[in-house]
C-alpha positions in Angstrom: 13.0 -25.4 -24.1 12.1 -29.1 -23.1 9.1 -30.0 -24.7 6.6 -30.3 -21.7 2.7 -30.8 -21.3 1.1 -27.3 -20.7 -1.1 -28.3 -18.3 0.2 -26.5 -14.7 -0.4 -26.6 -11.2 -1.0 -23.5 -9.1 3.0 -22.3 -9.0 3.2 -22.3 -5.2 6.2 -24.7 -4.8 8.4 -23.2 -7.2 8.0 -19.7 -5.8 9.0 -21.1 -2.5 11.9 -22.8 -4.4 13.1 -19.6 -5.7 13.4 -18.1 -2.6 15.6 -20.9 -1.4 18.0 -20.4 -4.2 21.0 -18.0 -2.5 21.9 -16.1 -5.5 18.3 -14.8 -6.4 16.9 -11.8 -5.3 13.3 -10.3 -6.2 14.7 -9.0 -9.2 16.4 -11.6 -10.9 13.1 -13.6 -9.8 11.0 -11.4 -11.7 13.3 -11.8 -14.8 12.9 -15.7 -14.8 9.1 -14.9 -14.2 9.1 -13.1 -17.5 11.0 -15.3 -19.6 8.8 -18.1 -19.1 5.0 -19.2 -19.7 4.7 -20.1 -16.4 6.8 -20.3 -13.0 6.9 -24.4 -13.7 9.2 -24.0 -16.5 12.0 -22.1 -14.7 13.3 -25.5 -13.1 12.9 -27.1 -16.7 15.1 -24.8 -18.5 18.6 -25.8 -20.2 21.6 -23.6 -19.1 21.8 -21.8 -22.1 18.2 -21.1 -21.9 18.9 -19.8 -18.6 22.2 -17.8 -19.5 20.0 -16.2 -22.5 17.6 -14.4 -20.1 19.0 -10.6 -19.2 20.6 -10.5 -15.9 21.1 -14.2 -14.9 24.5 -15.0 -15.4 26.3 -18.5 -15.3 26.4 -18.6 -11.5 22.5 -18.2 -11.1 22.1 -20.6 -14.1 24.3 -23.2 -11.8 22.2 -22.7 -8.9 19.3 -22.8 -10.8 20.2 -26.1 -12.7 21.7 -27.7 -9.1 18.4 -26.7 -7.2 17.3 -30.1 -5.5 15.9 -29.1 -2.3 12.5 -30.1 -3.1 12.0 -31.9 0.3 12.6 -28.6 2.0 10.1 -26.8 -0.1 7.6 -29.5 0.8 8.6 -29.0 4.6 7.9 -25.4 4.3 4.5 -25.9 2.8 3.8 -28.5 5.2 4.7 -26.4 8.4 2.6 -23.3 6.5 -0.6 -25.6 6.7 0.3 -26.7 10.0 0.6 -23.0 11.0 -2.8 -22.1 9.9 -1.6 -20.2 7.0 -1.5 -20.2 3.2 0.5 -19.1 0.5 -0.3 -16.5 -2.1 2.2 -15.9 -4.9 2.5 -12.8 -7.4 1.3 -15.3 -10.3 -1.9 -15.9 -8.6 -5.2 -14.2 -10.2 -6.4 -12.8 -7.0 -3.3 -11.4 -5.8 -4.2 -7.8 -4.9 -4.6 -5.4 -7.8 -2.9 -2.4 -5.9 -0.3 -4.2 -4.6 0.5 -5.4 -8.1 1.0 -1.6 -9.2 3.8 -1.1 -7.2 7.6 -0.8 -8.2 8.6 -3.9 -5.9 5.6 -6.1 -4.9 6.1 -9.1 -2.7 6.4 -12.2 -5.2 5.2 -14.6 -1.9 3.0 -13.8 0.8 2.0 -15.8 3.8 -1.5 -15.2 4.8 -3.7 -16.1 7.7 -7.1 -14.9 7.4 -9.4 -14.6 4.6 -7.1 -13.8 1.1 -9.5 -12.0 -0.3 -9.6 -9.2 1.8 -6.5 -7.9 0.6 -8.0 -6.8 -2.8 -10.7 -4.7 -1.1 -10.6 -0.9 -1.2 -8.6 0.2 2.0 -6.8 3.0 3.9 -3.8 2.3 5.6 -3.4 4.0 9.3 -0.1 4.5 10.9 1.7 6.3 13.3 4.0 6.2 16.3 4.2 3.5 19.4 4.0 6.7 21.7 1.0 7.7 20.4 -0.7 9.3 23.2 -4.4 10.0 24.0 -5.1 12.6 21.3 -3.7 10.4 18.8 -5.1 6.9 19.8 -8.6 8.6 19.9 -7.7 9.7 16.1 -6.9 6.4 14.9 -9.9 4.9 16.7 -12.3 7.7 15.4 -11.1 7.4 11.9 -10.9 3.6 12.0 -14.8 3.2 13.0 -15.7 6.1 10.5 -13.8 4.3 7.5 -15.4 0.9 8.4 -18.5 2.7 8.2 -18.2 3.6 4.6 -17.0 -0.4 3.7 -13.2 0.2 3.7 -10.7 -2.0 4.8 -8.1 -0.8 7.3 -4.4 -1.7 7.0 -1.7 -1.4 9.6 1.5 -3.0 11.1 -0.2 -4.9 14.3 2.5 -2.7 16.4 1.9 -0.9 19.8 0.1 2.4 19.8 -1.5 3.7 16.4 -1.7 0.4 15.0 -2.8 -1.7 17.5 -5.5 1.2 18.3 -6.8 0.9 14.8 -6.9 -2.4 14.3 -8.7 -3.0 17.7 -11.1 -0.4 16.6 -11.7 -1.8 13.4 -12.4 -5.3 15.1 -14.8 -3.6 17.4 -16.7 -1.9 14.8 -17.4 -5.2 13.1 -15.1 -4.1 10.2 -11.9 -6.0 8.4 -8.3 -5.0 8.8 -5.1 -6.3 7.6 -2.2 -6.7 9.6 1.4 -6.7 8.0 3.9 -8.4 10.0 7.9 -7.4 10.2 8.4 -11.1 10.7 7.5 -14.7 9.7 3.7 -15.4 9.7 4.7 -17.7 12.7 5.9 -15.4 15.1 3.2 -12.4 16.1 5.4 -9.2 17.1 4.5 -7.9 19.5 3.8 -10.8 21.5 1.0 -9.3 23.6 -1.0 -8.9 20.3 -1.2 -12.6 19.6 -5.1 -12.4 20.9 -5.6 -8.9 18.7 -4.2 -11.2 15.5 -6.5 -13.8 16.4 -9.6 -11.5 16.4 -8.2 -9.9 13.1 -8.7 -13.2 11.7 -11.8 -14.3 13.4 -13.7 -11.2 12.0 -12.6 -11.8 8.5 -9.7 -9.8 8.5 -6.0 -11.2 7.7 -2.9 -11.2 9.1 0.2 -11.3 6.2 3.9 -11.5 5.8 6.2 -11.7 2.9 9.0 -13.3 5.2 9.6 -16.9 5.6 8.3 -18.8 8.3 10.7 -18.6 11.2 11.7 -15.0 10.6 12.4 -12.9 13.7 10.9 -9.2 14.1 14.7 -7.7 13.4 14.9 -3.6 12.8 15.4 -4.1 9.3 12.5 -5.7 8.3 10.0 -3.2 9.4 10.8 -0.3 7.1 10.8 -3.0 4.1 7.4 -4.3 5.2 6.0 -0.6 5.4 6.0 -0.6 1.3 3.1 -3.3 1.7 0.9 -1.5 4.1 1.1 1.7 1.7 0.9 -0.3 -1.5 -2.0 -2.4 -0.9 -4.2 1.2 0.3 -6.0 3.9 -1.9 -4.1 6.2 0.8 -2.3 6.4 4.2 -3.3 8.2 7.1 -0.5 9.7 9.7 -2.1 9.8 12.8 1.1 10.7 14.7 4.8 10.9 14.3 8.1 12.3 14.8 10.4 13.8 12.0 11.7 10.4 11.8 10.2 6.6 12.3 8.3 4.1 10.2 5.2 6.6 10.2 7.0 9.2 7.7 8.9 6.1 5.9 5.3 4.5 5.2 4.2 8.0 4.1 7.4 8.5 1.9 6.4 4.9 0.4 2.8 6.0 -0.4 3.9 9.2 -2.1 6.5 7.0 -4.4 3.7 4.7 -5.1 1.4 7.7 -6.5 -0.9 7.0 -3.3 -2.8 9.8 -1.5 -1.3 11.0 2.4 -3.6 12.2 4.9 -2.4 13.5 7.9 -4.0 14.6 11.2 -2.7 18.0 12.8 -1.4 18.2 16.0 -1.1 21.8 18.4 2.3 23.1 18.0 4.7 22.0 20.9 2.7 18.4 21.1 5.3 15.6 20.9 3.8 14.3 18.0 3.3 17.5 16.1 6.9 17.4 14.3 6.5 14.7 11.9 2.7 15.3 11.0 2.8 19.2 10.9 5.8 19.0 8.8 4.1 16.5 6.4 1.5 19.1 5.8 3.7 22.3 6.0 6.0 20.5 2.7 2.8 19.5 1.0 3.3 15.9 1.2 -0.1 15.3 3.1 -3.5 16.6 3.0 -4.6 18.2 6.4 -7.6 15.9 7.5 -10.2 16.7 10.1 -12.9 14.2 9.4 -13.5 11.4 7.2 -15.4 13.3 4.1 -11.7 14.6 3.7 -10.6 11.6 2.8 -13.4 10.2 1.1 -13.2 13.3 -1.2 -10.1 11.8 -2.4 -10.5 8.6 -3.0 -14.0 7.8 -4.2 -13.3 7.9 -7.5 -10.8 4.9 -7.2 -13.5 2.9 -5.0 -14.7 -0.1 -6.6 -18.8 -0.3 -6.0 -21.3 -3.2 -7.0 -23.9 -2.8 -9.4 -27.5 -4.7 -9.1 -25.7 -7.7 -10.5 -23.1 -7.6 -8.1 -20.4 -6.7 -10.4 -17.7 -4.7 -9.4 -17.5 -1.1 -11.4 -15.7 2.0 -10.7 -17.1 5.2 -9.6 -17.9 7.1 -12.3 -16.2 10.7 -12.9 -18.2 13.6 -12.6 -19.0 14.9 -16.0 -18.6 18.4 -15.1 -15.7 20.2 -13.0 -16.8 21.7 -10.1 -15.3 25.1 -11.0 -17.6 25.0 -14.1 -20.7 25.8 -11.9 -19.3 28.6 -9.9 -18.9 32.5 -10.0 -15.2 33.2 -11.0 -13.3 36.4 -11.6 -11.1 36.7 -14.9 -8.1 35.6 -12.7 -9.6 32.5 -11.4 -11.2 31.4 -14.5 -7.8 31.8 -16.6 -6.5 29.3 -13.7 -8.6 26.6 -14.1 -8.7 26.6 -17.8 -5.1 26.0 -17.6 -5.6 23.1 -14.9 -8.5 21.8 -17.1 -5.8 20.2 -19.2 -3.5 18.8 -16.6 -2.4 19.2 -13.4 0.8 21.6 -12.6 3.2 22.7 -10.3 2.9 26.2 -8.7 6.2 26.9 -11.3 4.7 25.5 -14.3 1.6 27.5 -13.8 3.3 30.6 -13.1 5.2 30.1 -16.4 2.0 29.4 -18.4 0.1 32.3 -17.5 3.3 34.9 -17.4 2.9 35.6 -13.6 4.9 35.3 -10.4 4.3 32.5 -8.0 3.6 35.2 -5.2 0.7 36.5 -7.3 -0.8 32.8 -8.0 -0.9 31.9 -4.5 -3.4 33.8 -3.1 -5.7 33.0 -6.2 -5.1 29.4 -5.5 -5.6 29.6 -1.9 -9.1 31.5 -2.5 -9.7 28.7 -5.2 -8.8 25.8 -2.7 -11.2 27.4 -0.3 -14.1 27.6 -2.5 -13.8 23.7 -3.5 -12.5 23.9 -7.2 -9.0 23.0 -7.1 -6.6 21.2 -4.4 -3.1 21.4 -3.9 -1.2 17.7 -4.2 2.1 16.5 -3.1 4.8 19.0 -3.9 2.9 22.1 -4.5 1.0 20.6 -7.5 -2.5 21.6 -8.0 -5.4 20.4 -9.9 -9.2 20.8 -10.5 -11.8 19.3 -8.5 
């Protein structure tokens, strides 16, 4: 590598430049970033250095070496500023910690509003555009009550559930983040421009990983949903059919090892199929009040001590079951789960019991508050 001074500026120009290269996707950009001390060094590498990086072939190396569109980069940065936005990169120290943990975090984000809100404890609220009266009331109710517990609300600014959750948060004096499926300069739907402005003015943020001028095309929304779930401790599904964005977001949350919470619906209700299906398949926890959510995420919530320093909630030293009176089988089950969470089949094998023998006892222990069932019929202690 050529000798350079080791004094670097924030690599915003380099990240924008990398996204202008036709032959570079997110995966190849990550490979390049891993190979250098700082992103600014990517465009100072020589051919043999580029081609020695795994996944970077001659064609990609040629494109990096030939890149000379710094004028376009500066035009994008200038337009970003004129739009009232700023850029956050994966390299930045204040990049959201939860988002950094997912499989494919966005490498660049355009932001309007307070960028620090992206790294706060958050719950995403999602659901269909045709949310109905009941679903709308639930979105508003849970948004308000979660705000009362200093949680940020994340959603997608769409009609229906998203809009109801965002607006209820703003009205309650809370902070909310809207994740767009379009460029930061293309608020969609346009009817929510006022809502987007209110989100920013009340200390929240509107964000997008899509370049300026990107239209709200259908294929963008499933992509952005991983950000909605990825920057949240859990996702609350308020109303959903069997298919659609809400189900995609719920699946993303599970893939990211995040909690999924679900509002139950009466049988026959238009929004019952998706929500009730998630509950039935063990892919989400049925919630009836905000405490059902808080019980699952409390250990993950950051708290501040007297000095204003962030520290995690301490994990209780005693498990709930240890203070309960239990019969022999219940005790054996809890002792088995004390080592690790187990799938129902693993538990049955370990205890040499049939699953149908264990299920009634597991249900009883759930009702007592000793254990809980997580996605995929896995069980763990409380």
